[in-house]
C-alpha positions as CSV (number, residue, x, y, z in Angstrom):
1,M,111.2,118.3,88.5
2,M,113.9,116.0,89.8
3,L,115.3,113.0,88.0
4,K,114.4,109.6,89.5
5,P,117.0,107.1,88.6
6,L,116.0,103.5,88.0
7,H,117.5,100.3,89.3
8,N,121.1,100.8,90.6
9,N,121.7,104.1,88.9
10,V,122.9,107.2,90.6
11,V,122.7,110.9,89.7
12,I,125.8,112.9,90.7
13,E,126.4,116.6,90.6
14,P,130.1,116.9,89.8
15,T,132.3,119.2,91.8
16,E,135.4,121.1,90.6
17,A,138.7,119.2,91.1
18,E,141.3,121.0,93.2
19,K,143.8,122.7,90.9
20,K,146.3,123.4,93.7
21,T,148.5,121.0,95.6
22,A,148.7,120.8,99.4
23,S,151.9,122.8,99.3
24,G,150.2,125.6,97.2
25,I,151.5,124.8,93.7
26,I,148.9,125.7,91.1
27,L,148.4,122.9,88.5
28,S,147.6,123.7,84.9
29,G,147.0,121.8,81.7
30,D,147.3,118.0,81.8
31,A,148.6,118.1,85.4
32,A,145.2,119.5,86.6
33,Q,143.2,116.8,84.9
34,S,142.3,114.0,87.3
35,K,142.0,110.3,86.4
36,H,138.8,110.2,88.4
37,A,136.1,112.7,89.3
38,E,134.3,113.8,92.5
39,G,130.7,114.8,93.1
40,V,127.7,114.8,95.3
41,V,125.0,112.3,95.0
42,V,121.7,114.0,94.3
43,A,119.4,111.0,93.6
44,V,119.7,107.2,93.9
45,G,117.6,104.4,92.4
46,P,115.9,101.7,94.6
47,G,118.7,99.1,94.1
48,K,119.5,96.1,91.9
49,W,117.2,93.1,91.7
50,V,118.9,89.8,92.2
51,D,117.4,86.4,91.8
52,D,114.1,88.1,90.6
53,D,112.8,88.4,94.2
54,D,115.5,90.2,96.3
55,L,116.3,93.9,96.1
56,L,120.0,94.6,96.8
57,P,119.8,98.1,98.5
58,M,122.1,100.9,97.4
59,S,125.3,101.6,99.5
60,V,125.3,105.3,98.7
61,A,122.7,107.9,99.7
62,V,121.7,111.4,98.7
63,G,124.2,113.9,100.0
64,D,127.2,111.5,99.9
65,R,130.4,112.9,98.4
66,V,131.9,110.3,96.1
67,V,134.8,109.6,93.8
68,Y,133.7,107.9,90.5
69,G,135.4,106.7,87.4
70,G,134.8,104.7,84.3
71,Y,133.6,105.5,80.8
72,S,130.0,104.2,81.2
73,Q,128.6,107.4,82.5
74,T,126.0,109.7,80.9
75,M,126.5,113.5,81.1
76,I,123.3,115.5,81.0
77,E,122.1,119.0,81.7
78,H,118.9,119.2,83.8
79,E,117.3,122.4,85.1
80,G,120.5,124.3,84.4
81,K,122.8,121.9,86.2
82,D,125.4,119.5,84.7
83,L,124.8,116.0,86.1
84,V,126.3,112.6,85.7
85,I,124.2,109.4,85.6
86,L,126.0,106.1,86.2
87,T,125.6,102.8,87.9
88,E,126.6,102.3,91.5
89,D,129.3,99.9,90.3
90,N,131.2,102.9,88.9
91,I,131.4,104.7,92.3
92,L,134.9,104.0,93.6
93,A,134.6,105.5,97.1
94,V,132.6,107.7,99.5
95,I,134.5,110.7,100.9
96,E,134.0,111.0,104.7
């Protein structure tokens, strides 16, 4: 059973942050903690209603790899996976 987000909510499966720099230095402790998080979009809502009649479509899709931040996210465990639910507004970028 998959989660079906409502409105402009997005379900993301977080990915592990890289703990090694491009030059091969292994980071530990606070240096390894990122100010943002990365993950893969696993479900999206239909969009956000504006002016009661118009549906603003989502700009991310299932499978997109994204960078997200903010404190208004909800962490859940669903079917053995750790997932994050947040609004599309908290997605900072799509990684291409």
